C-alpha positions in Angstrom: 154.6 106.1 238.1 151.6 106.3 240.4 150.2 102.9 241.5 146.8 103.5 240.1 148.3 104.2 236.6 150.2 100.9 236.9 146.9 99.2 237.7 145.2 100.7 234.7 148.0 99.5 232.4 147.9 96.1 234.0 144.1 95.9 233.5 144.4 96.9 229.8 147.1 94.3 229.3 145.2 91.5 230.9 142.1 92.3 228.9 143.8 93.1 225.6 142.7 90.0 223.7 139.1 90.2 225.1 138.9 93.9 224.1 140.3 93.1 220.6 137.6 90.5 220.0 135.0 93.1 221.0 136.5 95.6 218.6 136.3 92.9 215.9 132.6 92.6 216.5 132.2 96.3 216.1 134.2 96.4 212.9 132.2 93.5 211.3 129.1 95.7 211.2 129.1 97.4 207.8 127.7 100.7 209.0 128.1 102.6 205.7 126.0 105.7 206.2 126.1 106.8 202.6 124.4 103.7 201.1 120.7 103.1 201.7 121.2 99.3 201.5 123.2 99.5 204.8 120.5 101.4 206.7 119.8 98.4 209.0 123.5 97.9 209.5 124.0 101.5 210.6 121.2 100.9 213.1 123.0 97.8 214.3 126.1 99.9 214.7 124.2 102.3 217.0 122.8 99.4 219.0 126.3 97.9 219.5 127.6 101.2 220.8 124.7 101.6 223.2 125.2 98.1 224.5 128.9 98.7 224.9 128.3 101.9 226.9 126.2 99.9 229.4 128.7 97.1 229.5 131.6 99.4 230.4 129.7 101.0 233.2 127.9 104.1 232.0 124.7 104.6 233.9 122.7 105.9 231.0 122.9 104.8 227.3 120.2 105.4 224.7 119.7 105.5 221.0 118.3 108.8 219.8 116.5 108.7 216.4 116.9 111.5 213.9 115.5 112.2 210.5 118.5 110.2 209.2 120.7 107.7 211.1 120.5 107.5 214.9 122.7 109.1 217.5 123.9 107.3 220.6 124.1 109.2 223.9 125.6 107.9 227.2 126.6 109.5 230.5 128.1 108.9 233.9 127.5 111.9 236.2 128.4 110.8 239.7 131.1 113.3 240.5 129.4 116.5 241.5 131.7 119.4 241.5 134.1 117.8 239.1 134.4 118.9 235.4 132.2 117.2 232.8 133.8 115.8 229.6 131.8 115.4 226.4 133.4 112.7 224.1 132.3 112.9 220.5 132.9 110.3 217.8 131.2 108.4 215.0 130.3 104.8 214.4 129.5 105.2 210.6 132.1 104.3 208.0 132.9 105.1 204.4 132.0 102.9 201.5 134.6 100.3 200.6 134.8 100.7 196.8 136.9 99.7 194.9 136.4 96.3 196.7 139.0 94.5 194.5 141.8 96.6 195.9 141.3 95.3 199.5 143.8 92.6 200.4 141.3 91.1 202.9 137.5 91.6 203.1 136.9 95.1 204.6 134.4 93.9 207.2 136.5 90.9 208.3 139.1 92.3 210.7 142.6 90.9 210.4 145.8 91.6 212.2 148.9 91.6 210.0 152.3 92.9 211.2 150.9 94.7 214.1 148.2 96.5 212.0 144.5 95.9 212.4 142.9 95.9 208.9 139.2 96.7 208.5 137.0 99.5 207.4 136.5 101.8 210.3 139.5 100.5 212.3 141.1 103.9 212.3 138.2 106.2 211.3 136.6 106.2 213.7 135.4 103.0 215.3 138.8 102.1 216.7 139.2 105.4 218.4 135.6 105.5 219.8 136.2 102.0 221.2 139.4 103.2 222.9 137.4 105.8 224.9 134.9 103.2 226.0 137.6 100.8 227.1 139.5 103.5 229.0 136.3 104.2 231.0 136.0 100.5 231.6 139.5 100.3 232.9 139.1 103.3 235.3 135.8 101.9 236.7 137.2 98.4 237.1 140.3 99.6 239.0 138.8 102.5 241.0 135.1 101.7 241.1 134.5 105.3 240.0 135.6 107.9 237.5 137.6 111.0 238.2 135.3 113.2 236.1 131.8 113.3 234.8 131.3 111.9 231.3 128.9 112.4 228.5 129.3 110.5 225.1 127.7 111.5 221.8 128.4 109.1 219.0 126.8 109.8 215.7 126.0 107.7 212.5 126.3 110.4 209.8 129.7 112.0 210.1 130.8 110.5 206.8 127.8 112.1 205.0 128.0 115.5 206.6 126.2 115.1 209.9 123.5 117.6 209.2 121.1 116.1 211.7 123.7 116.3 214.5 123.9 120.1 214.1 120.2 120.4 214.7 120.4 118.1 217.7 123.2 120.2 219.2 121.2 123.4 218.7 118.1 121.9 220.4 119.8 120.1 223.3 122.2 122.6 225.0 121.3 121.4 228.5 121.7 117.7 227.8 125.1 118.3 226.2 126.3 120.9 228.7 129.9 120.2 229.5 133.2 121.8 230.4 135.4 120.3 227.6 134.8 118.4 224.4 137.3 115.7 223.4 137.4 114.2 219.9 139.6 111.4 218.7 139.1 111.6 215.0 142.5 113.2 214.1 146.0 111.9 213.6 149.4 111.7 215.1 152.1 113.6 213.2 154.1 110.5 212.4 155.0 107.1 213.7 156.5 107.6 217.2 155.4 111.3 217.3 151.9 111.9 218.8 150.2 115.2 218.2 147.5 117.5 219.4 145.6 119.1 216.6 144.9 122.9 217.1 143.1 123.6 213.8 140.9 122.1 211.2 140.0 123.6 207.9 136.5 124.4 207.0 134.7 123.2 203.8 132.7 124.8 201.0 131.0 122.4 198.6 129.4 123.0 195.2 128.5 121.4 191.9 128.8 123.4 188.8 126.7 122.4 185.8 126.7 123.8 182.2 123.8 123.2 179.9 124.2 123.6 176.2 121.9 122.1 173.5 118.7 120.4 174.6 120.1 117.0 173.6 123.4 115.5 172.6 124.2 116.4 169.0 126.1 114.7 166.2 129.5 116.4 166.1 129.7 116.1 162.3 126.4 117.7 161.7 126.5 120.4 164.4 130.2 120.8 165.3 131.4 124.3 164.8 127.9 125.8 165.1 127.2 125.4 168.8 129.2 125.7 172.0 130.5 122.4 173.4 129.7 122.4 177.2 132.8 120.4 178.0 135.0 122.9 176.2 133.3 125.7 178.1 133.7 123.9 181.4 137.4 123.2 180.8 137.9 126.9 180.2 136.1 127.8 183.4 138.0 125.2 185.5 141.3 126.3 184.1 140.5 129.9 185.1 140.0 129.1 188.8 143.8 129.1 189.5 146.7 131.3 188.5 149.9 129.7 187.1 151.6 130.0 190.6 148.9 127.8 192.1 147.0 130.5 193.9 143.2 130.7 193.6 142.1 133.3 191.0 138.7 134.0 192.5 138.4 137.6 193.4 138.1 138.1 197.2 138.9 134.4 197.9 141.8 135.3 200.3 140.3 138.5 201.7 139.2 137.0 205.1 141.8 134.2 205.3 143.6 134.7 208.6 147.3 134.2 208.2 149.2 131.9 210.5 151.2 133.6 213.3 154.9 133.8 212.9 155.4 131.6 216.0 153.2 128.9 214.4 155.1 129.1 211.1 158.4 128.6 213.1 156.9 125.6 214.9 155.8 124.0 211.7 159.2 124.6 210.1 160.8 122.7 213.1 158.7 119.6 212.6 160.6 116.6 211.1 159.1 116.8 207.6 160.7 116.2 204.2 159.2 117.5 201.0 160.8 114.7 199.0 159.6 112.0 201.3 156.1 113.4 201.1 156.3 113.6 197.3 157.3 109.9 197.2 154.5 109.0 199.7 151.8 110.5 197.5 153.5 109.3 194.3 153.4 112.6 192.5 156.1 113.6 189.9 156.5 117.0 191.8 154.8 119.0 194.5 152.7 122.0 193.5 150.8 124.7 195.4 150.4 128.3 196.3 153.7 130.1 195.9 155.4 131.5 199.0 154.4 128.9 201.5 155.9 125.7 202.8 154.1 122.4 202.1 152.9 122.1 205.7 151.6 125.7 205.6 149.8 125.0 202.4 148.3 121.8 203.8 147.2 123.2 207.1 147.1 127.0 207.2 146.1 128.1 203.7 142.7 127.8 201.9 142.5 125.8 198.7 140.1 125.2 195.8 140.0 121.7 194.3 138.0 120.2 191.4 137.1 116.7 192.8 135.3 115.4 189.8 134.4 116.3 186.2 132.2 114.7 183.6 130.0 115.0 180.6 129.5 113.4 177.2 130.3 109.8 176.2 132.3 107.9 178.8 132.1 104.3 177.4 134.6 102.2 175.5 135.3 103.3 171.9 134.1 106.5 170.2 130.7 108.2 170.1 131.0 111.4 168.1 128.7 113.8 170.0 128.6 117.3 171.3 127.2 116.7 174.8 124.2 118.6 176.1 125.9 119.3 179.4 128.9 118.9 181.6 129.6 119.2 185.3 132.3 119.7 187.9 132.3 119.0 191.6 134.3 121.6 193.6 135.4 121.8 197.2 137.2 124.6 199.0 139.2 124.0 202.2 138.9 127.1 204.4 140.9 128.7 207.2 139.8 130.8 210.2 137.6 133.8 209.4 136.5 132.4 206.0 132.8 131.6 205.7 131.6 128.7 203.5 128.5 130.5 202.1 130.5 133.6 201.2 133.2 131.5 199.4 130.6 129.7 197.3 129.1 133.1 196.4 132.5 134.4 195.3 133.3 131.3 193.2 129.8 131.4 191.6 130.3 135.1 190.7 133.8 134.3 189.3 132.3 131.6 187.1 129.3 133.6 186.0 131.5 136.5 184.9 133.6 134.3 182.7 131.0 131.8 181.4 131.4 131.4 177.7 128.5 132.2 175.3 126.3 129.3 174.3 125.9 127.6 177.7 123.9 128.2 180.8 125.6 127.9 184.2 124.1 126.5 187.4 125.7 126.2 190.8 124.3 123.8 193.4 125.4 124.5 196.9 125.9 121.6 199.3 126.5 121.5 203.0 129.9 122.7 204.2 131.4 123.6 207.5 133.3 126.4 209.2 137.1 126.2 210.1 138.2 125.6 213.7 141.1 126.9 215.7 141.9 125.7 219.2 144.2 127.4 221.7 147.2 125.2 222.4 147.6 126.9 225.9 144.2 125.8 227.3 144.6 123.7 230.5 142.7 120.8 229.0 145.1 120.8 226.0 148.1 121.0 228.4 146.9 118.1 230.4 146.5 116.1 227.2 150.0 116.9 226.2 151.3 115.7 229.5 149.4 112.4 229.2 150.7 111.8 225.7 154.3 112.5 226.8 153.9 110.0 229.6 152.3 107.3 227.5 154.4 107.7 224.3 157.7 108.8 225.9 158.0 111.9 223.7 156.5 115.4 223.8 153.6 115.7 221.3 153.7 118.0 218.3 151.2 120.7 218.0 149.8 120.6 214.4 146.8 121.5 212.3 145.0 119.2 209.9 144.0 120.0 206.4 140.8 118.0 206.6 137.4 119.1 208.1 135.2 118.0 211.0 132.4 120.6 210.6 130.6 119.7 213.7 133.5 120.9 215.9 132.7 124.5 215.1 129.0 123.8 215.8 129.9 122.5 219.2 132.0 125.6 219.9 129.3 128.0 218.6 126.4 126.4 220.4 127.9 125.0 223.6 130.8 127.6 224.1 133.0 124.6 225.0 136.8 124.3 224.5 137.9 121.4 222.3 140.7 118.9 222.6 141.5 117.1 219.3 143.3 114.0 220.6 143.8 111.5 217.8 145.9 108.3 217.7 145.8 107.2 214.0 148.6 107.7 211.5 148.2 109.8 208.4 149.0 106.9 206.1 146.4 104.5 207.5 144.1 104.9 204.4 141.0 106.1 206.3 138.8 106.5 203.2 140.6 104.0 200.9 141.0 100.3 200.5 143.1 98.5 203.2 142.3 100.9 206.0 144.2 99.9 209.1 145.1 101.0 212.7 148.5 100.5 214.3 147.9 98.3 217.4 150.9 99.8 219.2 149.3 103.3 218.9 146.0 101.8 220.0 147.6 100.5 223.2 149.5 103.7 223.8 146.3 105.6 223.2 144.5 103.7 225.8 147.3 104.4 228.2 147.1 108.1 227.3 143.4 108.3 228.1 143.9 106.5 231.4 146.5 109.2 232.3 144.6 112.1 230.9 141.3 111.8 232.8 142.9 111.7 236.3 145.1 114.7 235.4 142.2 116.7 233.9 140.2 116.1 237.1 142.4 118.7 238.9 141.3 121.4 236.4 138.6 123.8 237.4 136.9 125.6 234.5 136.4 129.3 234.8 132.9 130.3 235.8 
């Protein structure tokens, strides 16, 4: 092991407790972007990140206002001729509901059995913090950095990040870089780090059926008017075939199939359908026929009904025919599928089959395009080498079923390769009660970054 790497590790070990207390400060800020009552807290989160950028040694750190929550930009550009890395992450967090299911308060960080429990510990404050502390370690040991760095940390990722897209489109020169690195993905499993090579896109819509102008007494009017809930149930049931495939005409037309080599790679991963079934607590697994579970999770598009409602929801009985009903629908998309086109296809499918006696309305919401990254890019290879050295095992190359829509925006606007280098575990309950982050992976992740940046410094991007 090179002496400088040993020095980085020693610095991180000596400052572990100090760093942990700083991370606790960050996690205590309830920067919930979705709730207006936390607007000032989100601002405090941005201020904390900017102050930390200055503390670790970046020579520029500023808060950039948007029409929503602020961005934080930082840079260190003192290595002319060396590549420039853009690190992206987010300081906002999900709401904590249901609060009663948390074992300890969500904004009072606690360490139990080697796990750091707090909202944002894994998604994404803990991983943003790791990048800042790795820079601190390299500057403290070497007095310099092997690469040029830019940081862009946003406060709206958990609510779609629409203002970030506009900022990227309008600030190509500020964000100009040779590689984008994001740590907001997961390892494959405990003890097996991963590099993510694909993220599914997202199409989002709300379907609403309107029937009578007001709720009606089911005894006086039942049998004479269409019940919007009945009509909605019929429409929702018709979105899938019995074999689990999506019944919307044209839905799969542009879906790029996974290459045979990737299918073989996925099949070789240590994955058990039965263990997965037990983990999710389902009586049985179900999905599109003809594909493995990992293929369905990562390489195939899906359509899911995320919420459905209408009529009386309270305790007891209220005998009404409701005036309306609604369903919230999302589609996870794979390369070559377009969110707008998918919403159009779903809307056409529903309109064609809409029962008489109701009016159908579809409200489109912001989605995002799918992303695919080359596993052979030199920046990805360097990351794989760093993970191997820090974790003692070669990383898996995986996709993720979730979405980070801004990744494709970065690629489209900046024409920059992306490295998805995450250190959380899939079962760390990112959006649920009792979110946590494994401190062993946190420490190994810091060691990874301190190995990655010096190795990446020898790469020269193509002109």
